[in-house]
C-alpha positions as CSV (number, residue, x, y, z in Angstrom):
1,M,128.2,82.8,90.4
2,D,129.2,79.8,87.6
3,N,130.7,81.3,84.3
4,L,127.7,80.8,81.6
5,T,127.8,79.9,78.4
6,R,124.1,80.1,77.7
7,P,121.3,82.1,79.5
8,V,119.3,80.8,82.6
9,L,116.0,81.0,83.5
10,Y,115.3,81.1,87.2
11,G,111.5,80.3,87.3
12,M,109.8,77.1,87.8
13,P,107.0,74.7,86.3
14,A,104.2,75.9,88.2
15,S,105.0,80.0,87.5
16,L,102.1,81.4,85.7
17,Y,105.2,84.1,84.2
18,T,107.7,82.0,83.8
19,S,105.9,79.8,81.5
20,K,105.4,82.5,79.1
21,V,109.3,83.5,78.8
22,R,110.1,79.4,78.4
23,S,107.5,78.6,75.2
24,Y,109.0,82.4,73.5
25,L,112.4,80.7,74.1
26,R,111.1,77.3,72.5
27,K,109.9,78.9,69.9
28,Q,112.8,80.8,69.3
29,R,115.4,78.1,69.4
30,I,117.5,79.1,72.1
31,A,119.2,77.2,73.9
32,F,118.5,77.9,77.7
33,E,119.3,76.4,81.6
34,E,116.3,76.3,83.2
35,R,117.3,76.8,87.3
36,P,114.6,76.7,90.6
37,P,114.4,80.1,92.6
38,G,115.8,77.7,95.5
39,H,119.2,77.6,93.5
40,P,122.0,79.3,96.1
41,D,122.7,81.4,92.7
42,F,118.9,83.2,93.2
43,N,118.4,84.4,96.6
44,K,122.8,84.9,96.8
45,Y,123.3,86.7,93.1
46,I,119.7,87.6,91.7
47,V,117.4,88.6,94.2
48,P,120.2,91.4,95.4
49,K,120.4,92.6,91.9
50,V,117.1,92.7,91.5
51,G,115.7,94.1,94.7
52,R,112.8,91.6,95.2
53,W,112.1,87.9,95.1
54,I,110.0,87.5,91.9
55,I,110.2,85.1,89.1
56,P,110.9,84.7,86.2
57,V,114.2,86.3,85.8
58,L,116.6,85.8,82.9
59,Q,120.6,85.8,83.6
60,L,122.5,86.2,79.8
61,P,126.0,85.0,79.7
62,D,127.3,88.6,79.5
63,G,125.6,89.1,82.6
64,T,122.6,91.0,81.9
65,V,119.8,90.4,84.2
66,L,116.2,90.6,82.9
67,Q,113.1,90.6,84.6
68,D,109.5,90.5,84.0
69,G,107.8,88.1,81.3
70,S,107.0,90.9,78.5
71,M,110.7,92.5,79.2
72,I,112.4,89.3,78.4
73,I,110.7,88.6,75.6
74,D,111.0,92.9,74.4
75,Y,115.0,92.4,74.6
76,F,115.2,89.1,72.1
77,E,112.2,91.0,69.8
78,A,114.8,93.7,69.6
79,L,117.7,91.6,68.8
80,R,115.7,91.1,65.6
81,T,116.5,94.5,64.4
82,T,120.0,94.7,66.0
83,S,121.1,91.5,64.0
84,A,119.4,92.8,61.0
85,T,121.4,96.0,60.3
86,A,124.7,95.2,61.9
87,P,128.1,94.8,59.8
88,D,129.4,91.6,59.3
89,D,131.5,91.6,62.4
90,S,132.2,88.9,64.5
91,S,132.8,91.1,67.5
92,L,129.5,91.6,68.0
93,G,129.3,87.9,69.1
94,S,129.0,89.6,72.7
95,V,126.6,92.4,72.0
96,L,124.3,90.0,70.1
97,P,124.5,86.9,72.9
98,T,121.4,85.4,71.0
99,V,119.3,85.9,68.2
100,P,115.7,84.7,68.6
101,L,115.4,82.0,65.1
102,G,111.4,81.2,65.8
103,P,108.2,83.7,64.4
104,S,107.9,86.8,65.7
105,A,106.0,87.6,68.7
106,V,104.8,91.0,66.6
107,P,102.7,90.2,63.9
108,A,103.8,92.1,60.6
109,N,100.4,92.7,60.6
110,P,100.0,96.3,62.4
111,L,96.6,95.8,63.6
112,I,97.1,92.1,64.4
113,A,99.6,93.1,66.8
114,A,97.7,95.6,68.8
115,L,95.4,93.1,69.1
116,A,97.8,91.1,70.0
117,H,99.1,93.1,73.4
118,L,95.1,93.4,74.3
119,F,95.4,89.4,74.7
120,E,98.8,89.8,76.4
121,L,97.1,92.0,78.8
122,F,93.9,90.0,79.6
123,G,96.1,86.5,79.5
124,G,98.9,87.6,82.1
125,E,96.2,89.8,84.4
126,G,92.2,88.6,83.1
127,L,92.9,85.3,83.7
128,L,94.1,85.8,87.5
129,R,90.9,84.9,89.2
130,S,90.6,81.8,87.2
131,A,93.9,80.2,87.6
132,M,94.0,81.0,91.2
133,H,90.7,79.9,91.9
134,Y,91.4,76.3,90.2
135,R,94.8,76.3,92.0
136,W,94.6,76.8,95.5
137,N,90.2,75.3,96.6
138,F,90.3,72.0,95.0
139,D,93.0,70.3,97.7
140,A,91.4,67.2,97.5
141,E,93.3,66.6,94.3
142,N,95.7,69.4,93.8
143,L,97.5,69.3,97.0
144,D,99.8,66.8,97.0
145,F,100.9,68.0,93.7
146,L,101.6,71.2,94.3
147,R,103.5,70.3,97.0
148,Q,105.6,68.6,95.6
149,E,105.6,70.8,92.8
150,F,106.5,74.1,95.2
151,S,108.8,72.9,97.4
152,S,110.9,70.8,95.0
153,N,111.3,74.1,93.7
154,L,111.6,76.3,96.6
155,A,113.6,74.2,98.3
156,P,115.7,71.7,95.8
157,G,117.9,68.6,98.3
158,A,116.5,70.1,101.2
159,G,115.0,68.1,104.0
160,R,111.6,67.0,104.2
161,T,110.6,69.4,107.3
162,Q,112.1,72.4,105.5
163,Q,110.2,71.3,102.5
164,D,106.7,71.3,104.0
165,E,108.1,75.0,105.6
166,S,108.5,76.3,102.1
167,F,105.5,75.3,100.9
168,A,103.4,76.1,103.9
169,F,105.0,79.9,103.9
170,A,104.3,79.4,99.5
171,S,100.6,78.2,99.8
172,S,99.5,80.9,102.4
173,R,100.5,83.6,100.3
174,M,99.3,82.4,97.6
175,R,95.6,81.7,98.8
176,A,95.5,84.8,100.4
177,A,96.8,86.9,96.4
178,T,94.1,84.4,95.7
179,E,91.2,86.4,97.8
180,A,92.6,90.0,97.4
181,F,92.2,89.2,93.1
182,G,88.4,88.4,94.4
183,V,88.1,84.7,94.8
184,N,85.3,83.8,97.3
185,S,82.9,81.8,98.7
186,R,79.9,84.5,97.0
187,T,82.1,84.5,93.6
188,I,83.2,81.1,92.8
189,P,80.3,80.4,91.2
190,A,80.7,82.5,88.9
191,V,84.1,82.4,88.9
192,E,84.1,79.0,87.1
193,A,81.2,80.3,84.5
194,A,83.2,82.1,83.4
195,T,86.0,80.5,83.5
196,E,84.4,77.9,81.1
197,E,82.5,80.3,78.7
198,F,86.4,81.6,78.1
199,L,87.5,77.9,77.6
200,R,84.6,76.3,75.6
201,L,84.9,79.9,73.4
202,F,88.7,80.1,72.8
203,D,88.6,76.3,72.0
204,Q,85.6,77.0,69.6
205,H,87.9,79.8,67.8
206,L,91.3,77.1,68.1
207,A,88.9,75.5,65.3
208,A,90.2,77.5,62.3
209,T,93.8,78.9,63.6
210,P,97.0,76.7,64.8
211,Y,97.2,80.0,67.6
212,L,95.2,82.9,68.3
213,L,96.0,84.9,65.7
214,G,97.5,82.5,62.8
215,Y,99.5,80.4,62.0
216,Q,102.1,81.6,64.8
217,P,102.4,82.4,68.3
218,S,102.3,86.4,69.2
219,H,102.4,88.6,72.7
220,G,98.6,87.3,72.6
221,D,99.7,83.3,73.0
222,Y,102.4,84.2,75.6
223,G,100.0,86.3,77.4
224,L,97.1,83.4,77.3
225,L,99.5,80.5,78.1
226,G,101.0,81.7,81.4
227,P,97.5,81.1,83.6
228,I,96.6,78.2,81.4
229,H,99.5,76.3,80.8
230,A,101.0,77.0,84.6
231,H,97.8,76.5,86.4
232,L,95.1,75.7,84.2
233,A,96.4,72.8,82.1
234,R,99.6,71.2,84.8
235,D,97.2,71.0,88.0
236,P,95.6,68.3,88.3
237,H,92.0,69.0,88.7
238,P,91.7,71.9,86.1
239,G,93.8,69.8,83.8
240,S,91.0,67.1,83.9
241,L,88.6,70.1,82.9
242,I,89.9,71.7,80.1
243,K,90.6,67.9,78.3
244,R,86.8,67.4,78.7
245,I,85.3,70.7,77.4
246,A,88.2,72.4,75.2
247,P,90.6,69.7,73.9
248,R,91.6,72.4,71.5
249,V,93.2,74.5,74.1
250,W,95.3,71.3,75.7
251,R,96.5,70.7,72.1
252,W,97.1,74.2,72.1
253,V,99.4,74.8,75.6
254,E,101.1,71.6,73.7
255,R,102.0,73.2,70.3
256,M,103.0,76.2,72.4
257,N,105.6,74.3,73.9
258,A,107.1,72.7,71.1
259,P,109.5,74.6,69.4
260,D,108.1,73.9,66.0
261,A,104.7,75.2,64.8
262,D,103.5,71.6,65.7
263,A,100.3,72.2,63.7
264,G,100.2,68.9,61.5
265,E,96.3,68.9,62.0
266,Y,95.6,72.4,60.5
267,P,95.4,72.8,56.4
268,A,98.6,74.1,54.7
269,T,95.8,77.0,52.9
270,V,95.0,78.2,56.6
271,N,96.2,82.6,56.4
272,E,98.8,83.6,58.0
273,W,97.1,86.0,60.1
274,I,93.7,85.9,60.9
275,E,91.0,88.7,60.2
276,P,90.7,90.4,63.2
277,E,86.4,90.3,63.6
278,A,87.4,86.7,63.8
279,L,88.3,88.0,67.4
280,A,84.8,89.0,68.2
281,E,83.2,86.7,70.6
282,L,86.4,86.5,72.5
283,L,86.5,90.5,72.6
284,Q,83.2,90.7,73.7
285,F,84.2,87.8,76.6
286,I,86.5,90.3,77.3
287,A,84.3,93.5,77.8
288,Q,82.2,91.4,80.2
289,D,85.2,90.0,82.4
290,Y,87.4,92.3,82.4
291,L,86.9,95.8,81.1
292,P,85.1,96.7,84.8
293,E,88.6,95.9,86.5
294,I,90.9,97.4,84.3
295,Q,88.5,100.7,84.7
296,A,88.8,100.9,87.7
297,H,92.3,100.5,87.9
298,V,93.0,103.6,85.9
299,T,90.5,105.5,88.2
300,Y,92.0,104.4,91.1
301,A,95.4,105.4,90.0
302,N,94.4,108.5,89.2
303,T,93.0,109.5,92.5
304,W,96.1,108.1,94.0
305,L,97.9,110.5,91.9
306,S,96.3,113.3,92.2
307,E,96.7,112.7,96.4
308,R,100.4,112.7,95.3
309,L,101.2,115.7,93.0
310,D,104.7,116.0,94.3
311,L,105.8,112.2,93.4
312,T,108.9,112.2,91.9
313,A,108.9,110.1,88.4
314,G,111.4,107.1,88.7
315,T,109.6,106.4,91.4
316,S,107.2,104.2,92.8
317,G,105.6,106.0,95.6
318,L,105.6,103.8,98.1
319,K,107.8,103.4,100.9
320,K,109.2,100.1,99.7
321,P,109.8,99.8,95.8
322,S,109.6,95.9,96.0
323,V,106.0,96.3,96.8
324,R,103.6,96.0,94.3
325,T,100.0,97.0,94.6
326,I,99.2,100.3,95.4
327,G,95.7,99.7,97.1
328,V,92.0,98.1,97.2
329,A,89.2,99.1,95.1
330,S,85.5,98.0,94.5
331,I,84.5,96.6,91.4
332,T,80.9,95.0,89.8
333,W,81.8,92.2,88.3
334,R,79.1,89.7,86.9
335,G,76.3,91.4,89.1
336,L,78.4,90.9,92.3
337,T,80.6,93.8,94.2
338,M,83.8,92.5,94.5
339,D,86.9,94.0,96.0
340,V,90.2,93.6,94.2
341,I,93.5,94.8,94.3
342,I,94.8,97.9,92.1
343,M,98.4,96.7,90.9
344,P,100.4,99.5,88.3
345,Y,101.7,96.7,86.7
346,R,98.3,96.6,84.7
347,L,98.4,99.9,83.6
348,L,102.2,99.0,82.5
349,L,100.2,96.0,79.6
350,L,97.3,98.4,79.4
351,Q,99.9,101.4,77.8
352,R,101.4,98.5,75.4
353,F,98.3,97.9,73.4
354,Q,97.3,101.8,73.4
355,D,100.8,102.7,72.0
356,A,100.8,100.0,69.5
357,A,96.7,101.4,68.5
358,K,98.0,104.8,68.1
359,R,100.2,103.7,65.8
360,L,98.5,102.2,63.3
361,D,97.4,104.1,59.7
362,S,93.6,105.7,59.4
363,H,92.3,102.4,57.9
364,D,93.6,100.2,60.7
365,A,92.8,102.5,63.1
366,S,89.3,102.8,61.9
367,R,89.0,98.8,61.7
368,L,90.2,98.4,65.2
369,Q,87.7,101.3,66.7
370,S,84.8,99.3,65.0
371,L,85.9,96.1,66.0
372,L,86.3,97.6,69.8
373,H,82.8,99.8,69.5
374,A,81.0,96.6,68.5
375,T,82.3,94.3,71.1
376,G,81.8,96.2,73.8
377,L,85.6,97.3,74.5
378,Q,85.8,100.7,72.8
379,S,86.6,102.9,76.3
380,L,89.9,100.9,76.3
381,L,91.3,102.7,73.9
382,E,90.0,106.2,76.3
383,L,91.3,105.1,79.6
384,Q,94.4,107.4,80.5
385,C,96.2,107.4,83.9
386,R,97.8,111.0,84.2
387,R,101.1,109.4,84.7
388,R,102.7,106.1,82.1
389,V,103.9,103.2,84.0
390,L,107.5,102.8,83.8
391,H,109.0,99.1,83.6
392,Q,112.9,100.8,85.0
393,E,115.5,98.9,86.9
394,F,113.0,95.6,87.6
395,H,110.6,98.0,89.1
396,E,107.1,99.6,88.3
397,V,107.6,103.2,88.5
398,W,105.4,106.5,87.8
399,G,106.5,108.8,84.5
400,P,106.1,112.4,84.7
401,D,102.9,114.1,85.4
402,N,100.6,114.6,82.4
403,T,98.3,116.9,83.6
404,Q,101.4,119.6,84.8
């Protein structure tokens, strides 16, 4: 492995979760090198260390390896506090290899910060159905683009045959995942209607604010960016859809990939943070579109855990720790019954929102509860899994049983 002088981001342009990390690094003015997962160092050094093939992974010059978009952002956000409280000592260079210079992903307003984590959950996980459908079910327009994107990143410099084999393998897995998220011939009309509804709502919301929650990006923006940028904006078919029905969303995608605020079309008098109630229509959409699914995740996980009372804390409870799903549940979504895979990672993101909500003072807590009640999301604060999900050693594992 070569000696690094700046962080290396292992990912690819078509990767949903790479998009949020790339955007964050750009907004923080953090110089980095992006390498595809087909780079020889990825399989030789990174995969054995992480224990599974997964992107994005960020390797720091001091050898530290970080995995998962939210955890990577958390790492740099923690450096803000460390650098602010550290003494003036040049020897700290190895401890603080790169300090963020751009706006924090965590809004200073605690209530707004809690809502940022709600959209972090919905963006990264709730929009997966839309992202996967619009990528893999429009071959006439998307296939040539996707073949080039995947083959050149999975097998850079390889011959045509090897690149075609790499794409065929990835395509087969991703098409299976699309169905596992509930996309099939019976649900596709509702998936498309929901996608267009969300894009129009978000476009309307962006008429008054350059970012989701105000004049700077937050965890909420980075969560939404993954599916919207990597899949819906870049892939040919959905890209034309966004430009046609949600041009402000297209402009937001550009803004999220610029190192500066890139918000010249908004008046200087725009408030730093929006009023939480301005999110009402988007929250109502989440209540209809995603609440049934996250409820099913908690219910299924609690049943699954109750059947494994001897499960050791700090483990996944699975024969292969690299597996990210624990089963399949049936949900009712927009009047349709569909089967969806259950992923503990989503419970981890739910915890982030709930933890932020618990830190609110009585006034903000009451305001959040009123907003969630008015938009049909009040149960989101009450969903409790009998074990917390932890991110340890690059994997999702279960914490101690809270009921014992």
